[in-house]
N, C-alpha and C positions, 0 to 999 in steps of 0.2 A: 503637548509633547511635540518636539520638532524632529523631522526625519531628514537626513541628508539625501542629496540627489543620488549618491551611489547606493544607499539603502533602498530607495524607491526603484532604481534600475534593477537591483538584485531581485526585489519582490516581483516586478513585472516579468523579468526573464524566467524566474522559477514558475510563476503561474502560467505563462505561455507554454513552457515546456511541459507542465503537467496537463494542460488542456489538449495540446497536440497529441500527447501520449494517450490521453483518455479517449480521443476520437479513434485512434488506431486500435486501442483495446476494445472499444465498443463495436467497431466493424468486425473485428476478429471474433468477438463473443457472439455477435448475431449469426455469423456463418456457422460457428460451432454449435450454437443452440438449434439452428435449423437442421443441421445434420443429425444431432442427437434426437430431435423430435421425430424425424422420419424413421430412424432406426428403432426407436421405441414404439412408434405406430405399427410398423410391420411386425416387429417381434411380439408386441402385445396381442394383436389380432390373430396372428398365427398360433400363439399360445392358447387363445380362446377357442380356435378351431380344433386344435389337438385335444383340448380338455373335453370338448363335446364328443369327439370320436372315442376317446378313452372311456368315458362313462357309457357310451353306447355299447361298446364291447363288454364293459363291466356288467351292465344290466342285461347282457345277452340279447340286445336288440339287433335286428338285421341291418347291416350297414350296406345299403344298396347304392347304385350309381346315382339315383335321384337324391338320396340323402347327402351324398358327397357334393353333388352339384349345388344343393341348397346351402351347404356350408360355404362353398366358394362364393356364392352370391352374397351371403351374410358378411364374409370377410372383406370383399371388395367394396361393398356399400359402406361397411363400417369404417374403413380407412378413408373413403371419400367424404362421408358425412361428418365424421369427427374432425377431419382436416378443415372442412368448411365451418364447423363450429368454432375451431381455433381462430380462423380468420375473422369471424364475427366478434369474438371476444376481443381481439386486437383492435378491430375497427371501432368498436364501442368503448374502447379503453377500459376494459373490465379485468385486465390482468392484475394479479396481486402485486403490491398491496392495494386492495380496492376498498374504498369507503364502505361502511356497513350498509348505507342506504342503497347501494347498487347490487346487493346480493340477490334481490328479487329479480333483477334483470337477467342475471346468470341462470337462475332457476327457470325463468320463462324460456330462455334460449335452449336449455337442456330439454325441457318438455317438448318444445317445438321441433327441435331436430330429432328427438326420439320418435315423434309422430311421423315426421318425413321419412325417417329410416324404416319404420314399420310399414308405412304405406307403400313405399317403393319396393321394399323386399317382398311384400305380399302380392303386389301387382306383377312383379317379375315372375314370381312363382306361378301365378295364375296364367300369365301370358305364355310362358314356356312350359306350362303344365308340369311343374316340378313337384308333383304330388302323386301318391300311389293311386293307380287307376282302379276303379271299382266297376263291377258289373261289366257292361259292354262298352264302357268308355274307351276312348282311344288311348293308346300308350304314348308316352312322350316321343317315341320314335316316329309316330305318325304326324308330328307337328309340322305344319307348313305356315311360314310367316305370311299372314294375310289379315288386313284390318277386318274384313268381313268375317273371317274365321274366328278372330279374337273376340269380336263383339258377339258372335253367335254362341260361343262357348263360355262367355263370361258369366260367372255365377256370383252375383252380388252378395248373397247370403254367406257363401263359403268365404269370400274375401273379407266380409265384415267380421266373421268369427275369428279368422286368422289375425285380422288387424287388432281386434280387442285383446286376443291372447298375446299378440306381439307387443302391444303397449305395456301390458302387465309384466312381460318378461324382459323387454328391451330397455325400458326406462331405468331399472336398477343398474343395467350395464353402463348406460350413459352417465348415471350418477357416480358410479365407480370411476369411470374414465375422467370426468371433470374433477373428482376429488384428487386423483393422482396428479392431474395437470396442475391444479391449484397448489397442492402440497409441494410439488417440484419447484414451482415458481417462488413459493415462500422461502424454500431452502436456498434457492439461487439468490433471491433478494437479500436474505440475511448474510450470505457469504459475500455478496457484492458490497453490502454496507460495511462489513468488517474490513474488506480489502480497501475500500475508499477511506475508511477511518485511518488505517495504517499509512496509506499514501499521504493523507492530509497531515498526520502527525510527523511523517518524515519531511514533508515540505516545510512545516513550521520550524522543525529543528534545524533544517538546512538554512532557512531564512534567518533564524536567530543567530546561528553560528557565523554566517556571512556578514550579518549586520554588526555583530560584536567585533569581528576581525576588521571590518571597514572602519570601526571607531577606534580600535586599538592602535592601528598604524599611524593615523594622524596625531593621536595623543603622544606617541613616541617621537614622531618627527618634530613636533613643536618643541619638545624638551631638548632634542639634539640641536635644533636650530638656535635655541636660546644659548646653549653652550658655545656654539660657534660664534654667535654675535658677541659674546663676552670676550672672545679672543681677537676680534677684528682690529680693534684699536691697539690692544696691548702687544700683540705679536702676530703680524700678518702672515709670517711664514708658517707658524703653527696653525693658523686659521686655514691656510690652504691644505695643510696636512689633514686637518680635521674634516675638511670637505671631502677629501679622498676617502677617509675612513667612513664618512656618512654614506657616500655613494656605494661602498661595499655592503653596508648594512641594508640600504634600500634595495639593492639588487637581491640580497638574500630574503628580505621580507616579501618582495613581489613574488619570488618563487615559492615562498612558504604559503602564500594565499591560495595556491592551486591545490593544496592537499589538506586533509583534515587532521592527520597525525604525521609526525616525522620522528627521526631518530634523535637520541640525546647527543650523538656525535655532531650532527648538523646544527643542533641548537647551541652547542658549546662554541661552534665556529662563529655564529652570529654574536654570541655573548662576548667572545674575545675581541671581535671588531668593535663592539659597543664600549667595552672597557678600555680599549686602546684610545677611543675618542674621549672618554671621560678622563683618562689618565693625562691627556694633554691639558685638560682644564685644571685638574686638581694636583698634578705633579706628584711629589713624594708623599702627599697625605694619604694616598690610596694604596692599600696593600691587598693583594689578591692571593688566596690560598685555594688550591684545588685538591680535593680528596675523591678521586673518581676511580671506582673499580673498573677493571678492563671490560668485564662482561656487561657492565651497565651502559657502555657506549651504544649498545643495540636497543636500549630502552625506547619504547614508543610513547610519545606525549604530544599534546597539541602544539602546533608551531607558535613561536614567539612567546610561549608561556614562561619559560625560564628567563628570557630576556626581560619580561615584565617584572619578575620577582627581583632580579638584579637591579633593574632601574629603580624599583621601590626602595631597595636597600641603600642605594647611593643617595636618593632624594632625602630619605629620613635619617640615614646614618652618617652622611658626610656633609650634606648641604646645610643641615640645621644645627650643627654643633662644631665647635673648634677642635683642633687636634687631628690626629690620624684616625683613619677608619679602616678596619680590617674586614674584608668580605671573604667568607669561606663558602665554597660551593662543594657540597657532598652528594655523591650518588652511590647507592648500594642496594642490595636486595635483602629483604627481611620477610620471612613467612609468605612467600609467593606474592610479594608486593614490591613495586619499585618505590624506593624512598629517595626523594630529592630534597635537600635542605639548602637554604641560602641564609647564612648567619652573618649578621652585620653588627658592628659596634653602634650602640645607641640605646635609647629608652623608648619603649613603645608608647605612643600617644593614643588616646581614645579615638581620635578621628582617623588615625592611620589605617585601621582595618576596614574603614568604610570608603576608601578611595575607589575611583572608577576602575583602575587597573586590577585591584584585588577582587572587587566585586565581579568583574567580567571573568576573572579566572575561576571563581566559584561557579558562575553560570555555565561556562564552557565545560567544566568537568561534570556538572550535573547533566547537561544535555548529552554528552558523549558517553558517559559511563553510568548514568541513571542511579546515582547515589552510592555506587560501589567505590568511587574515588573520594579522597579526603584532602581538604586544604585547610590549614590553620596557621595563624601567626600569633606568636606569644613571646613573652619575656622569659628567656631561658636562664639568663644570668643577670645580675644587677646592671650590667652595662652591655648586654648582648640581646639581640632580638633574632628570633628564628622564624622563617617562613618555610613550612613543611608541606610537601606533596606526597600523597600515597596513592599510587595508581596500580590497580590489579594487573597481574601478568596473566594473559590469556594464551 
């Protein structure tokens, strides 16, 4: 399959546009995700602290100053340790979607950081004496920061018991944290994949449309130039007039390439220029009839589509048979659909419905309307062929 330079340029420009847009989106997404993470971090650990206080009141446990200080230590350490855990997951590339062989690494990280959290928490409790004093022990208000004092009052048995209890109690908390973190990333990944799929489908559709349009216009130009060439020797004056008509058509077609849909009124203007050009070639053999409802002038349809149907009608209805050819253009509304018909004198050939212009018409309608639009060409009378468009009114 060969691709024109214009098609390749269209592809590269669309891909570059999507890539640059993707970089901007990724940077924005990273900033947004970081902000969401910290909001969830602070809100989650504060909720954890409030839950402990709530159950303490519920169980009629005395909520002392020491108890509240220990909760503050737990929350601050929890935010710092789980944030470090997140950085480790990113560094080791363990964020979802992660291969199943790497799950054990996540589990090891959770156990390790849970141990660090429990050890630091229990150590700080011991250093700052955030436990209820017993017997003649000093109260927390007697604390003076001194290495000698800390070593002197360090109780390894007490720290070991708290560490063991902390591992049993803190590890499930870290497992819950990592579960929420992984679930959130899986949801984000799924949404991102769905968004990328939509963008890719949009890119493909836009590329297909631009490629088809880049092929339609040369196809039309070659036919028009052939018509002018036939006049050069026979009637130079008419040939010059034909060139003027062609320039008007080219100007309209260039403007049409900038939009995906246009109004029927603009399409009719292009068709009239085209028919004026063809009338110079075929003179009195060509008869044109318009049956256009006033409200139909605002119909929306793909650019150059009506011109393609009229060009096909002349090619098969006038060029391939002797005598006159009547071309009737009808536009009306039926059951919330735009109905456009191009009827020409002639007999439908089996190869006619497989031509490039008509095939591209079907493809463009399918891309733009996803099966809601209809195009068909059929023999409506023994000596009449109809090309019919049905486009939904949205």
